[in-house]
N, C-alpha and C positions, 0 to 999 in steps of 0.2 A: 162359876168359880173364878176367883181372882187369879191372875196369872202367876204371881209369885208363889202362892201356896200350891198351885198346880205343878209348878216346876219343882218345888221341894218334895211334893208327893211322888213325882217321878223318881227322884233320887232314892226315896225310901221304898220304892216298888209298891206304892199304894195305888189303888184303882183311881183313874181319872175319867172325867166325862169325855175327854178327847186328848189327842196328842197335842202338847203345847206347840203353837206356831209362833216362833220368836225370831224372825229374820233380822239379820244385822243390816240396818238401813242408813247408818250415819253418813257414810261416804256418798251413797246414792242421793240422800236427801240434800246434803250440802252442795254437791255438784249441780243438781237440778234446780235447787233454789237459786244458786248463783246465776245459772243460765236462763232462769225464768221458764223452766220446762217441767215443773211439778205438775202432777195430774190436776185436771180441772176440779175445782172445789177445795183443793188443798194448797193453793198457791200462796195464801196468807197464813196458813196454819203452821204452828210449831210441830216438830216431829212427835212430841208426846200427844198433842191434840189429834194429829192424823192417826196415830196408832189407837188412841181411845175410840175414835170414830169407826175404825176398821175392826176393832175387837181383837187386835193382835198384841202379843206381849212385847215388852221393851228389852232389846238386847243390850246389856250393860256390862260388857266384859272388857273391851279395849277402850281406854279413855280417849278423850279429845286432847291431843298433845298441844293444841294451840289455845286451849282454854287456860290462859295464863293470867295470873294476878299482876305479874311484873316480868320483865325480861330475865330476872334472876331465877325464875322457876325452871328454865331449861338451859341455863348458862353452862351446865356440865353435861349437856347432851352428848358431846363428843367423847365423854368418858362412859357413856352408857347409863347416865344418871339423870332423871328428871324428878322434879319436886312438885308435881301437880297437886292442886288443893284437894282433889278427890281421892288421892292415893293415901293409904294408911300409914306410910313411912316416908319420912324425909331424910335426906343425907346432908350432913354438914361436914366441912373440912376445917378442922381446928388448926389455926395458925398457918394456913397455907396461903402463900402470896400468889394471886392470879389477877389477870387483867383481861377484860372482854372488850372487843371492838366490833361494832356493827358496820359492815361495808356493803351497802346494797342488800342483796339477798343472802349474804354470808355473815356468819358470826365466827370471829377468830378469838380463841381463848388461849392466852399464854400463861403457863404455870411456871413459877420460879421456885425451885427446890434446892436444898444444899447439895443434892446429887446431880443437879443439872436441870435444864429447862425442858418443858414439853409444850407442844402446840397442837390444838385441835381446830378443825374448820368444819362447820356445818352449813347446809344450804337449804333454803326454802323459798320457792318462787311462785309466780302466778300460775304457771302450768300445774303445779301441785295443788294449789288452792282450787283451780278449776276442776280438778279431778276428785275433789273432796278429801284429798290426803291431808293429814294434820301432822304427821311425824316428819321431821326434817331429815335430810340425807347427810350422812357423814362423808365429807370429802377427804379429810385428813384424820386418820386415827392417831391416838396418842403415841402408840409404839411405832417407831420408824427405824430403829437400829438397836443393836445389843446394848449400847450405852444407856438406853431408856429403861432398862429393867430396874436399876437402882432408884431412878426418879419415881417410877410408878410404885415401887414398894414404899417409898417415903409418903406418897400421896395416900395410899390405902392404910398405912399405919396411923394416919391422921384423919381418917374418915370415921364418922360417927352417925349411927341411925337414931332418929328421934321420932316419937309418935306424932301422927296427924289424924287422930281419931275424929276430931270435930269436923274436919273437912270431908272425911268419908261419910260421917253420919248425915251431914247436910245433903250430900248427893243421894244417899239412900232415902232420905225423906222426900227429896224432889221426885224421885221415881216411884216411891210408894209401892202400891200393890201391883204395879205394871210388870214387875219382874225383880229377881234378886240382882243387886248391884255387887259385882265381884270386886273384892279387895285386890287390886292389881299391885303385885309386889315388884316383879322384875321379869323381863323377857328371857333372861338367862335362868337356867335351873341349877347352876352350881358355879363355883369360882372358875373351873376349867372351861365350862361352857361360856362363861362371861368373857374369858380371854379370847375364845374362838370367835364370838359374834360381835363384841363391842370394843375390845382393846387393840386389836390388830387386824389387818386385812386377812381374809380367810386363807389365801395362799401362803401368806407370811406365817400364819399360825402353824400350818402343817410343816413348813420348812423349819421353823424354830423348834417345834416338838421333836423333830428328827435330829437337828443339828445341835441344839442346846437344851436338851430335856431337863437338866438340873435347874437351869435358870427359869424355865417355864414352870416347873413344879414349885420352885421357891416363891415365885410371884403368886401363883394360885394359893399357896399356903398362907402368904401374907394377907391376901384378900379374904381368906376363910374366916378370920377373926371378925372382920367387919360384917361378912355375910351372915354368920351365926347371930350376931347382934341384930341385924336387920330382920331376920326371920323371927327371932324372939319378940321383937317389938311388934311385928305384923300380927303374930298369932294372938296377941292380946286385943286386937281390934274387934269390936262387936259386930262382925260380919258373919254371914253363914257360909259363904263360898270365897275361896282365895285362889288367885292365879299365880303360879310360878312356872316359868319356862314357856318357850314358844318357838314355833316354826322349825320343826324337825324334818330332816330328810335323810333317808337311809343311805344315801351316797355321801353325806357329810357327817351327820351324827350317826355314823354307821353302828350296827348292833354292838360291836366290841367297845366302841367309844361310849355309846349310850350306857352299856352295862357297867362300865368302870367309872364314868364321870358324871352321869346324869341320874341314873336309876337310884343310887344310894341316897342322894340328897332329896329326891322326891319322896322316897319311901320314909325317910326320917321325918320330913316335914308333915307328910300325911299322918304318921303316927301321932305327932303332936296335936294336929287338928282333930283327929278322930277321938282322942281322949277328951276333947272339949265339945264333941258332938257337931263338929264343923266338917266342911268338905274341901277337897283339893281339886282344882281344875288346872289342866295344862293344855296349852294351845297347840294342837297336833297338826296344824295345817302343813301339808307337804306330802312327799312320798313315804308312806308308812310301811311298805312291805319290809318284813324282817324286824319291825319294831313293836308289833302288837303284843307279843309275849312279854316284852320289857315294860310296856305300859301296865300290864297286869301285875308284874312283879313289883312295880313301883307303888302299887296300892292307891293309885289315883282314883277319884270318884267320877270325874268328868273329862272326857276327851273332847275338847272344844274344837270346833271347826274341822271335824272329820270331813275330808274331801275325797269322795270316791271317783271311780271311772265316770266319764272319759278323761278326767284331768289327771288321774293317777291310775295305777295298775290294779287297785283293789276295788271290788264292788262293795256296795253297802251291805249286802248279804254276807260277804266274807268277813267284814269287820264285826258285824253283829254276832256271827257264829264264833269268832275268836274271843270276843268279850264275854259271851255266855251269861249275860245279865249281871256281870260284876262291875262293868263300867258303863256309865250313861254317855251316850253320844249326843253332843250338842252341835247342830249343823246338819250336814248330810246332803243338801242339794248343791251340786257344783255350780259355781257362778255362771259358767258358760251355758248352762241350760236355760238361762233367762235372757240370752242375747240371740236375736234372730239371725245374726251373721254366723253363729255357731250351730244353731239348731233351727230347722224349720218348725212351723207350728205342728205339723204332723209328727215330726221326730220328737218334739217336746212332749206331746201327749203319749207317745209310745214309751218315752223315757219314764214318765210318771207312772204309767201302768207297771213297768218293770220294777221301779223303785218301791212302790207300795206293796207289790207282791213279795218283795224281799225282806220287809221289816217285820214279818210275822205278827205277833200280838201287838207290836207297836210300843212295848214297854221299854224302859230305859232309853227313851228318845225324846229330846227337846229339839224339834225340827227347826232348822234354820238354813241359811245360805253360807257356803264355805268358799272363800274366807269371808267375803262380804258381797253385798249386792253391788254390782258395778254400775257406774253412771248410765250406761247404755241399756240397762235391763228394761224389759217390757213390764210395765206395771200390771198389765193384764195377766201375765204369767204368775206374778206373786199372788194375785187374786185367785187364779186357777188352783194354785197349791192350797190356799186356804179352803177352797171348796172341797178339795180332795180330803183334807183333814176332817172336815165336817162329815163327809160321806163315810169316812173310815169308822167313825163312831167311838164309843167308849173303849178304854184300855183297861184290861184286867190282867195284871201280871201273874205269872206263876207264883205260888206261895213259896216262901222261904228263899227267895232269890234277891234279897235286898243287897244294895251296894254295901261293901264292907265299911 
């Protein structure tokens, strides 16, 4: 069975001849290719060639943020905006004066608005490249002081979302039947979440939400017009699966914050996609205790990068029991299980015994590595998981338990 169809069948609770094994290998591959330490026989192979040979699916959720056509593709990274050619939506700023300067590993972008200037600084160096990381680090966020609210509102009143369906379609054609290519929209799930993760440092966000709640709400309201346009443009993309929102932690996007500022946006977008027969994925990597019920209420279809114990406090069995066949888990194997420094060979085998004992029928599961396969992962352990998948055998879901 082709991997893409197998993964779509999992979403629809259709029987499959096995659990799909779709580990995220992009960072691992880049790091080991750069170091000359790819497994023997694959040192000259592209990642797609390697996966084809192994018979594993292709994980195409998080894009390569350095796959740039020109420096302009990520010039607005400090604003939380990238315009990668594989993404279904691009953002343009109409009539906004800005200037970008490259200085070694840093990119400094100065925005000049009638309400005042803003500056962002991003950083990407050889250590990040060696680790396979592609997304740059934000050193200076656009929000630095209360006077920046007006300038940020000006910027987002002049932000416009435009389609990039051709770029997405080209990537989907490249991957083909190896797996579904997720239409990646944004790592924030709502305007308020966007402020929290991309516009200001985390500590600053919580201080501002307490000290200047009216200004925070006003900026989120201004962003909302652009946000709704972005989602409308994205929904028209000819993709099966869409990603909105990423990296939740119950200590930061705590249940009350999630219920007020994240759940409604996910639920609204899920409803739009479901009317078109499409699916919503959100990237749930993090501590999810207290959030599972909110994922259910959000009506998402895929909880991507579910990361269970020992990296978090929830077991895979607890997550599956809470989801009750209504949400498909993508991921499930914590990355530390692949590293000998974290688990001995004997501990790894015991972990797999317990893991496969907790997944029941194996339905609503696209097995992978959460969040991603680290550069130091033992390739033999990835192969061992693939053998376990084969030994597990066919998956026959309970009838009437399709993802909504």
